[in-house]
mmCIF file as Biopython writes it, N, C-alpha, C and O atoms, coordinates in Angstrom:
data_model
#
loop_
_atom_site.group_PDB
_atom_site.id
_atom_site.type_symbol
_atom_site.label_atom_id
_atom_site.label_alt_id
_atom_site.label_comp_id
_atom_site.label_asym_id
_atom_site.label_entity_id
_atom_site.label_seq_id
_atom_site.pdbx_PDB_ins_code
_atom_site.Cartn_x
_atom_site.Cartn_y
_atom_site.Cartn_z
_atom_site.occupancy
_atom_site.B_iso_or_equiv
_atom_site.auth_seq_id
_atom_site.auth_asym_id
_atom_site.pdbx_PDB_model_num
ATOM 1   N N  . MET A ? 1  ? 0.791  2.167   4.662  1.0 0.0 1  A 1 
ATOM 2   C CA . MET A ? 1  ? 2.084  2.641   5.085  1.0 0.0 1  A 1 
ATOM 3   C C  . MET A ? 1  ? 1.880  3.757   6.100  1.0 0.0 1  A 1 
ATOM 4   O O  . MET A ? 1  ? 0.972  4.578   5.972  1.0 0.0 1  A 1 
ATOM 5   N N  . ILE A ? 2  ? 2.741  3.769   7.106  1.0 0.0 2  A 1 
ATOM 6   C CA . ILE A ? 2  ? 2.645  4.831   8.109  1.0 0.0 2  A 1 
ATOM 7   C C  . ILE A ? 2  ? 3.904  5.685   8.176  1.0 0.0 2  A 1 
ATOM 8   O O  . ILE A ? 2  ? 3.884  6.778   8.743  1.0 0.0 2  A 1 
ATOM 9   N N  . PHE A ? 3  ? 5.018  5.188   7.591  1.0 0.0 3  A 1 
ATOM 10  C CA . PHE A ? 3  ? 6.279  5.901   7.711  1.0 0.0 3  A 1 
ATOM 11  C C  . PHE A ? 3  ? 7.162  5.629   6.502  1.0 0.0 3  A 1 
ATOM 12  O O  . PHE A ? 3  ? 7.215  4.505   6.004  1.0 0.0 3  A 1 
ATOM 13  N N  . TYR A ? 4  ? 7.855  6.664   6.033  1.0 0.0 4  A 1 
ATOM 14  C CA . TYR A ? 4  ? 8.819  6.544   4.941  1.0 0.0 4  A 1 
ATOM 15  C C  . TYR A ? 4  ? 10.077 7.293   5.357  1.0 0.0 4  A 1 
ATOM 16  O O  . TYR A ? 4  ? 10.002 8.390   5.910  1.0 0.0 4  A 1 
ATOM 17  N N  . HIS A ? 5  ? 11.233 6.693   5.088  1.0 0.0 5  A 1 
ATOM 18  C CA . HIS A ? 5  ? 12.505 7.323   5.445  1.0 0.0 5  A 1 
ATOM 19  C C  . HIS A ? 5  ? 13.467 7.200   4.272  1.0 0.0 5  A 1 
ATOM 20  O O  . HIS A ? 5  ? 13.574 6.142   3.652  1.0 0.0 5  A 1 
ATOM 21  N N  . ARG A ? 6  ? 14.169 8.297   3.972  1.0 0.0 6  A 1 
ATOM 22  C CA . ARG A ? 6  ? 15.161 8.288   2.900  1.0 0.0 6  A 1 
ATOM 23  C C  . ARG A ? 6  ? 16.387 9.076   3.325  1.0 0.0 6  A 1 
ATOM 24  O O  . ARG A ? 6  ? 16.284 10.188  3.842  1.0 0.0 6  A 1 
ATOM 25  N N  . ARG A ? 7  ? 17.547 8.480   3.096  1.0 0.0 7  A 1 
ATOM 26  C CA . ARG A ? 7  ? 18.814 9.206   3.257  1.0 0.0 7  A 1 
ATOM 27  C C  . ARG A ? 7  ? 19.350 9.456   1.865  1.0 0.0 7  A 1 
ATOM 28  O O  . ARG A ? 7  ? 19.455 8.540   1.049  1.0 0.0 7  A 1 
ATOM 29  N N  . ALA A ? 8  ? 19.683 10.687  1.607  1.0 0.0 8  A 1 
ATOM 30  C CA . ALA A ? 8  ? 20.116 11.089  0.267  1.0 0.0 8  A 1 
ATOM 31  C C  . ALA A ? 8  ? 21.564 10.706  0.007  1.0 0.0 8  A 1 
ATOM 32  O O  . ALA A ? 8  ? 22.351 10.475  0.925  1.0 0.0 8  A 1 
ATOM 33  N N  . GLU A ? 9  ? 21.877 10.649  -1.253 1.0 0.0 9  A 1 
ATOM 34  C CA . GLU A ? 9  ? 23.262 10.461  -1.679 1.0 0.0 9  A 1 
ATOM 35  C C  . GLU A ? 9  ? 24.004 11.772  -1.484 1.0 0.0 9  A 1 
ATOM 36  O O  . GLU A ? 9  ? 23.376 12.828  -1.416 1.0 0.0 9  A 1 
ATOM 37  N N  . GLU A ? 10 ? 25.271 11.728  -1.395 1.0 0.0 10 A 1 
ATOM 38  C CA . GLU A ? 10 ? 26.194 12.808  -1.113 1.0 0.0 10 A 1 
ATOM 39  C C  . GLU A ? 10 ? 25.647 14.233  -1.099 1.0 0.0 10 A 1 
ATOM 40  O O  . GLU A ? 10 ? 25.394 14.769  -0.020 1.0 0.0 10 A 1 
ATOM 41  N N  . ASP A ? 11 ? 25.457 14.863  -2.252 1.0 0.0 11 A 1 
ATOM 42  C CA . ASP A ? 11 ? 25.117 16.287  -2.295 1.0 0.0 11 A 1 
ATOM 43  C C  . ASP A ? 11 ? 23.628 16.580  -2.398 1.0 0.0 11 A 1 
ATOM 44  O O  . ASP A ? 11 ? 23.241 17.741  -2.539 1.0 0.0 11 A 1 
ATOM 45  N N  . GLU A ? 12 ? 22.787 15.558  -2.332 1.0 0.0 12 A 1 
ATOM 46  C CA . GLU A ? 12 ? 21.338 15.768  -2.429 1.0 0.0 12 A 1 
ATOM 47  C C  . GLU A ? 12 ? 20.809 16.473  -1.185 1.0 0.0 12 A 1 
ATOM 48  O O  . GLU A ? 12 ? 21.337 16.314  -0.084 1.0 0.0 12 A 1 
ATOM 49  N N  . LYS A ? 13 ? 19.779 17.236  -1.387 1.0 0.0 13 A 1 
ATOM 50  C CA . LYS A ? 13 ? 19.093 17.904  -0.281 1.0 0.0 13 A 1 
ATOM 51  C C  . LYS A ? 13 ? 17.620 17.582  -0.350 1.0 0.0 13 A 1 
ATOM 52  O O  . LYS A ? 13 ? 17.090 17.553  -1.461 1.0 0.0 13 A 1 
ATOM 53  N N  . PRO A ? 14 ? 16.930 17.343  0.707  1.0 0.0 14 A 1 
ATOM 54  C CA . PRO A ? 14 ? 17.481 17.212  2.055  1.0 0.0 14 A 1 
ATOM 55  C C  . PRO A ? 14 ? 18.274 15.921  2.200  1.0 0.0 14 A 1 
ATOM 56  O O  . PRO A ? 14 ? 18.036 14.943  1.491  1.0 0.0 14 A 1 
ATOM 57  N N  . ALA A ? 15 ? 19.219 15.938  3.130  1.0 0.0 15 A 1 
ATOM 58  C CA . ALA A ? 15 ? 20.055 14.770  3.361  1.0 0.0 15 A 1 
ATOM 59  C C  . ALA A ? 15 ? 19.240 13.638  3.968  1.0 0.0 15 A 1 
ATOM 60  O O  . ALA A ? 15 ? 19.508 12.463  3.715  1.0 0.0 15 A 1 
ATOM 61  N N  . GLU A ? 16 ? 18.244 13.999  4.769  1.0 0.0 16 A 1 
ATOM 62  C CA . GLU A ? 16 ? 17.375 12.995  5.371  1.0 0.0 16 A 1 
ATOM 63  C C  . GLU A ? 16 ? 15.932 13.472  5.286  1.0 0.0 16 A 1 
ATOM 64  O O  . GLU A ? 16 ? 15.627 14.623  5.600  1.0 0.0 16 A 1 
ATOM 65  N N  . LEU A ? 17 ? 15.047 12.577  4.857  1.0 0.0 17 A 1 
ATOM 66  C CA . LEU A ? 17 ? 13.640 12.917  4.707  1.0 0.0 17 A 1 
ATOM 67  C C  . LEU A ? 17 ? 12.794 11.841  5.364  1.0 0.0 17 A 1 
ATOM 68  O O  . LEU A ? 17 ? 13.005 10.649  5.138  1.0 0.0 17 A 1 
ATOM 69  N N  . ARG A ? 18 ? 11.840 12.263  6.174  1.0 0.0 18 A 1 
ATOM 70  C CA . ARG A ? 18 ? 10.901 11.346  6.801  1.0 0.0 18 A 1 
ATOM 71  C C  . ARG A ? 18 ? 9.487  11.845  6.517  1.0 0.0 18 A 1 
ATOM 72  O O  . ARG A ? 18 ? 9.186  13.028  6.678  1.0 0.0 18 A 1 
ATOM 73  N N  . LEU A ? 19 ? 8.636  10.930  6.097  1.0 0.0 19 A 1 
ATOM 74  C CA . LEU A ? 19 ? 7.228  11.246  5.866  1.0 0.0 19 A 1 
ATOM 75  C C  . LEU A ? 19 ? 6.392  10.369  6.778  1.0 0.0 19 A 1 
ATOM 76  O O  . LEU A ? 19 ? 6.647  9.171   6.896  1.0 0.0 19 A 1 
ATOM 77  N N  . TYR A ? 20 ? 5.407  10.953  7.415  1.0 0.0 20 A 1 
ATOM 78  C CA . TYR A ? 20 ? 4.486  10.205  8.268  1.0 0.0 20 A 1 
ATOM 79  C C  . TYR A ? 20 ? 3.109  10.242  7.621  1.0 0.0 20 A 1 
ATOM 80  O O  . TYR A ? 20 ? 2.666  11.279  7.129  1.0 0.0 20 A 1 
ATOM 81  N N  . PHE A ? 21 ? 2.441  9.097   7.631  1.0 0.0 21 A 1 
ATOM 82  C CA . PHE A ? 21 ? 1.150  8.943   6.964  1.0 0.0 21 A 1 
ATOM 83  C C  . PHE A ? 21 ? 0.058  8.600   7.970  1.0 0.0 21 A 1 
ATOM 84  O O  . PHE A ? 21 ? 0.309  7.956   8.989  1.0 0.0 21 A 1 
ATOM 85  N N  . ASP A ? 22 ? -1.156 9.043   7.666  1.0 0.0 22 A 1 
ATOM 86  C CA . ASP A ? 22 ? -2.344 8.664   8.425  1.0 0.0 22 A 1 
ATOM 87  C C  . ASP A ? 22 ? -3.404 8.240   7.414  1.0 0.0 22 A 1 
ATOM 88  O O  . ASP A ? 22 ? -3.890 9.053   6.628  1.0 0.0 22 A 1 
ATOM 89  N N  . ARG A ? 23 ? -3.756 6.958   7.447  1.0 0.0 23 A 1 
ATOM 90  C CA . ARG A ? 23 ? -4.745 6.394   6.520  1.0 0.0 23 A 1 
ATOM 91  C C  . ARG A ? 23 ? -4.379 6.658   5.052  1.0 0.0 23 A 1 
ATOM 92  O O  . ARG A ? 23 ? -5.235 6.987   4.231  1.0 0.0 23 A 1 
ATOM 93  N N  . GLY A ? 24 ? -3.098 6.507   4.752  1.0 0.0 24 A 1 
ATOM 94  C CA . GLY A ? 24 ? -2.646 6.666   3.376  1.0 0.0 24 A 1 
ATOM 95  C C  . GLY A ? 24 ? -2.364 8.089   2.932  1.0 0.0 24 A 1 
ATOM 96  O O  . GLY A ? 24 ? -1.951 8.312   1.794  1.0 0.0 24 A 1 
ATOM 97  N N  . ARG A ? 25 ? -2.578 9.045   3.808  1.0 0.0 25 A 1 
ATOM 98  C CA . ARG A ? 25 ? -2.307 10.461  3.473  1.0 0.0 25 A 1 
ATOM 99  C C  . ARG A ? 25 ? -1.067 10.943  4.197  1.0 0.0 25 A 1 
ATOM 100 O O  . ARG A ? 25 ? -0.937 10.699  5.397  1.0 0.0 25 A 1 
ATOM 101 N N  . PRO A ? 26 ? -0.154 11.614  3.522  1.0 0.0 26 A 1 
ATOM 102 C CA . PRO A ? 26 ? 1.007  12.176  4.223  1.0 0.0 26 A 1 
ATOM 103 C C  . PRO A ? 26 ? 0.559  13.331  5.117  1.0 0.0 26 A 1 
ATOM 104 O O  . PRO A ? 26 ? -0.151 14.232  4.669  1.0 0.0 26 A 1 
ATOM 105 N N  . VAL A ? 27 ? 0.975  13.300  6.378  1.0 0.0 27 A 1 
ATOM 106 C CA . VAL A ? 27 ? 0.512  14.316  7.330  1.0 0.0 27 A 1 
ATOM 107 C C  . VAL A ? 27 ? 1.641  15.110  7.964  1.0 0.0 27 A 1 
ATOM 108 O O  . VAL A ? 27 ? 1.401  16.189  8.506  1.0 0.0 27 A 1 
ATOM 109 N N  . ARG A ? 28 ? 2.864  14.603  7.911  1.0 0.0 28 A 1 
ATOM 110 C CA . ARG A ? 28 ? 3.981  15.330  8.506  1.0 0.0 28 A 1 
ATOM 111 C C  . ARG A ? 28 ? 5.255  15.012  7.758  1.0 0.0 28 A 1 
ATOM 112 O O  . ARG A ? 28 ? 5.459  13.894  7.285  1.0 0.0 28 A 1 
ATOM 113 N N  . VAL A ? 29 ? 6.113  16.024  7.660  1.0 0.0 29 A 1 
ATOM 114 C CA . VAL A ? 29 ? 7.403  15.889  6.983  1.0 0.0 29 A 1 
ATOM 115 C C  . VAL A ? 29 ? 8.486  16.346  7.947  1.0 0.0 29 A 1 
ATOM 116 O O  . VAL A ? 29 ? 8.352  17.369  8.618  1.0 0.0 29 A 1 
ATOM 117 N N  . ILE A ? 30 ? 9.542  15.582  8.002  1.0 0.0 30 A 1 
ATOM 118 C CA . ILE A ? 30 ? 10.745 16.025  8.710  1.0 0.0 30 A 1 
ATOM 119 C C  . ILE A ? 30 ? 11.874 15.945  7.700  1.0 0.0 30 A 1 
ATOM 120 O O  . ILE A ? 30 ? 12.239 14.867  7.231  1.0 0.0 30 A 1 
ATOM 121 N N  . ALA A ? 31 ? 12.417 17.104  7.377  1.0 0.0 31 A 1 
ATOM 122 C CA . ALA A ? 31 ? 13.521 17.193  6.419  1.0 0.0 31 A 1 
ATOM 123 C C  . ALA A ? 31 ? 14.709 17.808  7.131  1.0 0.0 31 A 1 
ATOM 124 O O  . ALA A ? 31 ? 14.677 18.971  7.536  1.0 0.0 31 A 1 
ATOM 125 N N  . ASP A ? 32 ? 15.762 17.009  7.280  1.0 0.0 32 A 1 
ATOM 126 C CA . ASP A ? 32 ? 16.965 17.478  7.982  1.0 0.0 32 A 1 
ATOM 127 C C  . ASP A ? 32 ? 16.631 18.118  9.327  1.0 0.0 32 A 1 
ATOM 128 O O  . ASP A ? 32 ? 17.111 19.208  9.638  1.0 0.0 32 A 1 
ATOM 129 N N  . ARG A ? 33 ? 15.821 17.448  10.108 1.0 0.0 33 A 1 
ATOM 130 C CA . ARG A ? 33 ? 15.439 17.849  11.475 1.0 0.0 33 A 1 
ATOM 131 C C  . ARG A ? 33 ? 14.501 19.047  11.537 1.0 0.0 33 A 1 
ATOM 132 O O  . ARG A ? 33 ? 14.230 19.565  12.621 1.0 0.0 33 A 1 
ATOM 133 N N  . SER A ? 34 ? 14.009 19.487  10.400 1.0 0.0 34 A 1 
ATOM 134 C CA . SER A ? 34 ? 13.027 20.563  10.365 1.0 0.0 34 A 1 
ATOM 135 C C  . SER A ? 34 ? 11.661 19.937  10.100 1.0 0.0 34 A 1 
ATOM 136 O O  . SER A ? 34 ? 11.468 19.275  9.080  1.0 0.0 34 A 1 
ATOM 137 N N  . SER A ? 35 ? 10.723 20.142  11.003 1.0 0.0 35 A 1 
ATOM 138 C CA . SER A ? 35 ? 9.419  19.504  10.918 1.0 0.0 35 A 1 
ATOM 139 C C  . SER A ? 35 ? 8.367  20.469  10.382 1.0 0.0 35 A 1 
ATOM 140 O O  . SER A ? 35 ? 8.370  21.659  10.698 1.0 0.0 35 A 1 
ATOM 141 N N  . ARG A ? 36 ? 7.458  19.920  9.554  1.0 0.0 36 A 1 
ATOM 142 C CA . ARG A ? 36 ? 6.350  20.740  9.060  1.0 0.0 36 A 1 
ATOM 143 C C  . ARG A ? 36 ? 5.173  19.832  8.718  1.0 0.0 36 A 1 
ATOM 144 O O  . ARG A ? 36 ? 5.349  18.654  8.410  1.0 0.0 36 A 1 
ATOM 145 N N  . ASP A ? 37 ? 3.986  20.394  8.777  1.0 0.0 37 A 1 
ATOM 146 C CA . ASP A ? 37 ? 2.773  19.651  8.449  1.0 0.0 37 A 1 
ATOM 147 C C  . ASP A ? 37 ? 2.275  19.959  7.035  1.0 0.0 37 A 1 
ATOM 148 O O  . ASP A ? 37 ? 1.511  19.178  6.469  1.0 0.0 37 A 1 
ATOM 149 N N  . ALA A ? 38 ? 2.692  21.074  6.468  1.0 0.0 38 A 1 
ATOM 150 C CA . ALA A ? 38 ? 2.302  21.434  5.101  1.0 0.0 38 A 1 
ATOM 151 C C  . ALA A ? 38 ? 3.336  20.869  4.139  1.0 0.0 38 A 1 
ATOM 152 O O  . ALA A ? 38 ? 4.530  21.137  4.275  1.0 0.0 38 A 1 
ATOM 153 N N  . LEU A ? 39 ? 2.882  20.093  3.175  1.0 0.0 39 A 1 
ATOM 154 C CA . LEU A ? 39 ? 3.786  19.462  2.221  1.0 0.0 39 A 1 
ATOM 155 C C  . LEU A ? 39 ? 4.053  20.366  1.031  1.0 0.0 39 A 1 
ATOM 156 O O  . LEU A ? 39 ? 3.167  21.078  0.558  1.0 0.0 39 A 1 
ATOM 157 N N  . THR A ? 40 ? 5.285  20.324  0.559  1.0 0.0 40 A 1 
ATOM 158 C CA . THR A ? 40 ? 5.638  21.033  -0.666 1.0 0.0 40 A 1 
ATOM 159 C C  . THR A ? 40 ? 5.276  20.135  -1.855 1.0 0.0 40 A 1 
ATOM 160 O O  . THR A ? 40 ? 4.887  18.982  -1.670 1.0 0.0 40 A 1 
ATOM 161 N N  . ALA A ? 41 ? 5.403  20.655  -3.038 1.0 0.0 41 A 1 
ATOM 162 C CA . ALA A ? 41 ? 5.139  19.858  -4.238 1.0 0.0 41 A 1 
ATOM 163 C C  . ALA A ? 41 ? 6.108  18.682  -4.318 1.0 0.0 41 A 1 
ATOM 164 O O  . ALA A ? 41 ? 5.719  17.585  -4.718 1.0 0.0 41 A 1 
ATOM 165 N N  . ASP A ? 42 ? 7.372  18.904  -3.939 1.0 0.0 42 A 1 
ATOM 166 C CA . ASP A ? 42 ? 8.361  17.815  -3.939 1.0 0.0 42 A 1 
ATOM 167 C C  . ASP A ? 42 ? 7.992  16.748  -2.913 1.0 0.0 42 A 1 
ATOM 168 O O  . ASP A ? 42 ? 8.113  15.554  -3.188 1.0 0.0 42 A 1 
ATOM 169 N N  . ASP A ? 43 ? 7.541  17.174  -1.729 1.0 0.0 43 A 1 
ATOM 170 C CA . ASP A ? 43 ? 7.112  16.226  -0.688 1.0 0.0 43 A 1 
ATOM 171 C C  . ASP A ? 43 ? 5.959  15.361  -1.194 1.0 0.0 43 A 1 
ATOM 172 O O  . ASP A ? 43 ? 5.936  14.149  -0.979 1.0 0.0 43 A 1 
ATOM 173 N N  . THR A ? 44 ? 5.020  15.993  -1.858 1.0 0.0 44 A 1 
ATOM 174 C CA . THR A ? 44 ? 3.852  15.275  -2.387 1.0 0.0 44 A 1 
ATOM 175 C C  . THR A ? 44 ? 4.284  14.250  -3.435 1.0 0.0 44 A 1 
ATOM 176 O O  . THR A ? 44 ? 3.758  13.137  -3.467 1.0 0.0 44 A 1 
ATOM 177 N N  . ALA A ? 45 ? 5.227  14.616  -4.279 1.0 0.0 45 A 1 
ATOM 178 C CA . ALA A ? 45 ? 5.724  13.685  -5.300 1.0 0.0 45 A 1 
ATOM 179 C C  . ALA A ? 45 ? 6.414  12.486  -4.643 1.0 0.0 45 A 1 
ATOM 180 O O  . ALA A ? 45 ? 6.193  11.344  -5.046 1.0 0.0 45 A 1 
ATOM 181 N N  . VAL A ? 46 ? 7.236  12.743  -3.646 1.0 0.0 46 A 1 
ATOM 182 C CA . VAL A ? 46 ? 7.913  11.655  -2.932 1.0 0.0 46 A 1 
ATOM 183 C C  . VAL A ? 46 ? 6.891  10.770  -2.234 1.0 0.0 46 A 1 
ATOM 184 O O  . VAL A ? 46 ? 7.026  9.547   -2.237 1.0 0.0 46 A 1 
ATOM 185 N N  . ALA A ? 47 ? 5.869  11.377  -1.636 1.0 0.0 47 A 1 
ATOM 186 C CA . ALA A ? 47 ? 4.820  10.607  -0.963 1.0 0.0 47 A 1 
ATOM 187 C C  . ALA A ? 47 ? 4.106  9.695   -1.952 1.0 0.0 47 A 1 
ATOM 188 O O  . ALA A ? 47 ? 3.861  8.527   -1.648 1.0 0.0 47 A 1 
ATOM 189 N N  . ARG A ? 48 ? 3.774  10.201  -3.113 1.0 0.0 48 A 1 
ATOM 190 C CA . ARG A ? 48 ? 3.100  9.378   -4.134 1.0 0.0 48 A 1 
ATOM 191 C C  . ARG A ? 48 ? 3.989  8.217   -4.576 1.0 0.0 48 A 1 
ATOM 192 O O  . ARG A ? 48 ? 3.519  7.089   -4.720 1.0 0.0 48 A 1 
ATOM 193 N N  . GLN A ? 49 ? 5.259  8.496   -4.786 1.0 0.0 49 A 1 
ATOM 194 C CA . GLN A ? 49 ? 6.191  7.447   -5.200 1.0 0.0 49 A 1 
ATOM 195 C C  . GLN A ? 49 ? 6.340  6.387   -4.108 1.0 0.0 49 A 1 
ATOM 196 O O  . GLN A ? 49 ? 6.374  5.192   -4.398 1.0 0.0 49 A 1 
ATOM 197 N N  . SER A ? 50 ? 6.429  6.823   -2.870 1.0 0.0 50 A 1 
ATOM 198 C CA . SER A ? 50 ? 6.605  5.860   -1.782 1.0 0.0 50 A 1 
ATOM 199 C C  . SER A ? 50 ? 5.351  5.010   -1.583 1.0 0.0 50 A 1 
ATOM 200 O O  . SER A ? 50 ? 5.450  3.825   -1.264 1.0 0.0 50 A 1 
ATOM 201 N N  . ILE A ? 51 ? 4.186  5.600   -1.768 1.0 0.0 51 A 1 
ATOM 202 C CA . ILE A ? 51 ? 2.935  4.836   -1.657 1.0 0.0 51 A 1 
ATOM 203 C C  . ILE A ? 51 ? 2.855  3.801   -2.776 1.0 0.0 51 A 1 
ATOM 204 O O  . ILE A ? 51 ? 2.463  2.658   -2.542 1.0 0.0 51 A 1 
ATOM 205 N N  . ALA A ? 52 ? 3.226  4.203   -3.993 1.0 0.0 52 A 1 
ATOM 206 C CA . ALA A ? 52 ? 3.217  3.264   -5.118 1.0 0.0 52 A 1 
ATOM 207 C C  . ALA A ? 52 ? 4.191  2.114   -4.865 1.0 0.0 52 A 1 
ATOM 208 O O  . ALA A ? 52 ? 3.858  0.952   -5.098 1.0 0.0 52 A 1 
ATOM 209 N N  . LYS A ? 53 ? 5.376  2.434   -4.395 1.0 0.0 53 A 1 
ATOM 210 C CA . LYS A ? 53 ? 6.380  1.400   -4.110 1.0 0.0 53 A 1 
ATOM 211 C C  . LYS A ? 53 ? 5.908  0.485   -2.987 1.0 0.0 53 A 1 
ATOM 212 O O  . LYS A ? 53 ? 6.129  -0.725  -3.046 1.0 0.0 53 A 1 
ATOM 213 N N  . SER A ? 54 ? 5.269  1.037   -1.977 1.0 0.0 54 A 1 
ATOM 214 C CA . SER A ? 54 ? 4.789  0.205   -0.875 1.0 0.0 54 A 1 
ATOM 215 C C  . SER A ? 54 ? 3.716  -0.764  -1.368 1.0 0.0 54 A 1 
ATOM 216 O O  . SER A ? 54 ? 3.614  -1.886  -0.873 1.0 0.0 54 A 1 
ATOM 217 N N  . GLY A ? 55 ? 2.918  -0.332  -2.342 1.0 0.0 55 A 1 
ATOM 218 C CA . GLY A ? 55 ? 1.914  -1.218  -2.929 1.0 0.0 55 A 1 
ATOM 219 C C  . GLY A ? 55 ? 2.559  -2.390  -3.643 1.0 0.0 55 A 1 
ATOM 220 O O  . GLY A ? 55 ? 2.093  -3.524  -3.534 1.0 0.0 55 A 1 
ATOM 221 N N  . GLU A ? 56 ? 3.637  -2.117  -4.378 1.0 0.0 56 A 1 
ATOM 222 C CA . GLU A ? 56 ? 4.371  -3.184  -5.067 1.0 0.0 56 A 1 
ATOM 223 C C  . GLU A ? 56 ? 4.955  -4.173  -4.064 1.0 0.0 56 A 1 
ATOM 224 O O  . GLU A ? 56 ? 4.877  -5.387  -4.254 1.0 0.0 56 A 1 
ATOM 225 N N  . ILE A ? 57 ? 5.530  -3.645  -3.011 1.0 0.0 57 A 1 
ATOM 226 C CA . ILE A ? 57 ? 6.135  -4.499  -1.985 1.0 0.0 57 A 1 
ATOM 227 C C  . ILE A ? 57 ? 5.062  -5.324  -1.282 1.0 0.0 57 A 1 
ATOM 228 O O  . ILE A ? 57 ? 5.284  -6.491  -0.959 1.0 0.0 57 A 1 
ATOM 229 N N  . ARG A ? 58 ? 3.913  -4.724  -1.048 1.0 0.0 58 A 1 
ATOM 230 C CA . ARG A ? 58 ? 2.813  -5.434  -0.390 1.0 0.0 58 A 1 
ATOM 231 C C  . ARG A ? 58 ? 2.348  -6.619  -1.242 1.0 0.0 58 A 1 
ATOM 232 O O  . ARG A ? 58 ? 2.078  -7.697  -0.711 1.0 0.0 58 A 1 
ATOM 233 N N  . VAL A ? 59 ? 2.254  -6.423  -2.552 1.0 0.0 59 A 1 
ATOM 234 C CA . VAL A ? 59 ? 1.845  -7.505  -3.449 1.0 0.0 59 A 1 
ATOM 235 C C  . VAL A ? 59 ? 2.851  -8.658  -3.366 1.0 0.0 59 A 1 
ATOM 236 O O  . VAL A ? 59 ? 2.455  -9.819  -3.269 1.0 0.0 59 A 1 
ATOM 237 N N  . LEU A ? 60 ? 4.138  -8.343  -3.404 1.0 0.0 60 A 1 
ATOM 238 C CA . LEU A ? 60 ? 5.165  -9.378  -3.296 1.0 0.0 60 A 1 
ATOM 239 C C  . LEU A ? 60 ? 5.077  -10.111 -1.957 1.0 0.0 60 A 1 
ATOM 240 O O  . LEU A ? 60 ? 5.216  -11.332 -1.895 1.0 0.0 60 A 1 
ATOM 241 N N  . PHE A ? 61 ? 4.849  -9.359  -0.906 1.0 0.0 61 A 1 
ATOM 242 C CA . PHE A ? 61 ? 4.724  -9.959  0.422  1.0 0.0 61 A 1 
ATOM 243 C C  . PHE A ? 61 ? 3.528  -10.899 0.474  1.0 0.0 61 A 1 
ATOM 244 O O  . PHE A ? 61 ? 3.639  -12.027 0.954  1.0 0.0 61 A 1 
ATOM 245 N N  . ASP A ? 62 ? 2.395  -10.438 -0.018 1.0 0.0 62 A 1 
ATOM 246 C CA . ASP A ? 62 ? 1.190  -11.281 -0.027 1.0 0.0 62 A 1 
ATOM 247 C C  . ASP A ? 62 ? 1.404  -12.554 -0.847 1.0 0.0 62 A 1 
ATOM 248 O O  . ASP A ? 62 ? 0.970  -13.633 -0.442 1.0 0.0 62 A 1 
ATOM 249 N N  . ARG A ? 63 ? 2.063  -12.433 -1.984 1.0 0.0 63 A 1 
ATOM 250 C CA . ARG A ? 63 ? 2.352  -13.610 -2.819 1.0 0.0 63 A 1 
ATOM 251 C C  . ARG A ? 63 ? 3.259  -14.591 -2.084 1.0 0.0 63 A 1 
ATOM 252 O O  . ARG A ? 63 ? 3.087  -15.805 -2.197 1.0 0.0 63 A 1 
ATOM 253 N N  . SER A ? 64 ? 4.219  -14.071 -1.336 1.0 0.0 64 A 1 
ATOM 254 C CA . SER A ? 64 ? 5.134  -14.961 -0.610 1.0 0.0 64 A 1 
ATOM 255 C C  . SER A ? 64 ? 4.411  -15.768 0.455  1.0 0.0 64 A 1 
ATOM 256 O O  . SER A ? 64 ? 4.822  -16.884 0.773  1.0 0.0 64 A 1 
ATOM 257 N N  . LEU A ? 65 ? 3.343  -15.218 1.008  1.0 0.0 65 A 1 
ATOM 258 C CA . LEU A ? 65 ? 2.586  -15.943 2.016  1.0 0.0 65 A 1 
ATOM 259 C C  . LEU A ? 65 ? 1.756  -17.067 1.390  1.0 0.0 65 A 1 
ATOM 260 O O  . LEU A ? 65 ? 1.442  -18.056 2.052  1.0 0.0 65 A 1 
ATOM 261 N N  . LYS A ? 66 ? 1.406  -16.912 0.123  1.0 0.0 66 A 1 
ATOM 262 C CA . LYS A ? 66 ? 0.576  -17.896 -0.555 1.0 0.0 66 A 1 
ATOM 263 C C  . LYS A ? 66 ? 1.390  -18.938 -1.309 1.0 0.0 66 A 1 
ATOM 264 O O  . LYS A ? 66 ? 0.832  -19.911 -1.815 1.0 0.0 66 A 1 
ATOM 265 N N  . ALA A ? 67 ? 2.693  -18.745 -1.387 1.0 0.0 67 A 1 
ATOM 266 C CA . ALA A ? 67 ? 3.546  -19.667 -2.136 1.0 0.0 67 A 1 
ATOM 267 C C  . ALA A ? 67 ? 3.587  -21.027 -1.454 1.0 0.0 67 A 1 
ATOM 268 O O  . ALA A ? 67 ? 3.634  -21.100 -0.226 1.0 0.0 67 A 1 
ATOM 269 N N  . PRO A ? 68 ? 3.570  -22.116 -2.239 1.0 0.0 68 A 1 
ATOM 270 C CA . PRO A ? 68 ? 3.645  -23.443 -1.639 1.0 0.0 68 A 1 
ATOM 271 C C  . PRO A ? 68 ? 4.986  -23.673 -0.960 1.0 0.0 68 A 1 
ATOM 272 O O  . PRO A ? 68 ? 6.026  -23.228 -1.445 1.0 0.0 68 A 1 
ATOM 273 N N  . VAL A ? 69 ? 4.948  -24.357 0.140  1.0 0.0 69 A 1 
ATOM 274 C CA . VAL A ? 69 ? 6.163  -24.660 0.890  1.0 0.0 69 A 1 
ATOM 275 C C  . VAL A ? 69 ? 6.614  -26.068 0.514  1.0 0.0 69 A 1 
ATOM 276 O O  . VAL A ? 69 ? 5.822  -27.009 0.562  1.0 0.0 69 A 1 
ATOM 277 N N  . ASP A ? 70 ? 7.866  -26.212 0.146  1.0 0.0 70 A 1 
ATOM 278 C CA . ASP A ? 70 ? 8.403  -27.531 -0.215 1.0 0.0 70 A 1 
ATOM 279 C C  . ASP A ? 70 ? 8.857  -28.291 1.002  1.0 0.0 70 A 1 
ATOM 280 O O  . ASP A ? 70 ? 9.335  -29.419 0.884  1.0 0.0 70 A 1 
#
């Protein structure tokens, strides 16, 4: 994964979060148009969750390529 984007529900903060990855490591955060390279504990947790979810999606994608075509 190289990019993760989330728009929050109504009163959540940050309203918009973007994480950029390099070789599986989060390297930059943009939260509500404020950019930083140092991740907070919350940023790290979101990065871990997004990496785990991307792994699940990748498995499903790979399986779909191997599925027999009728």
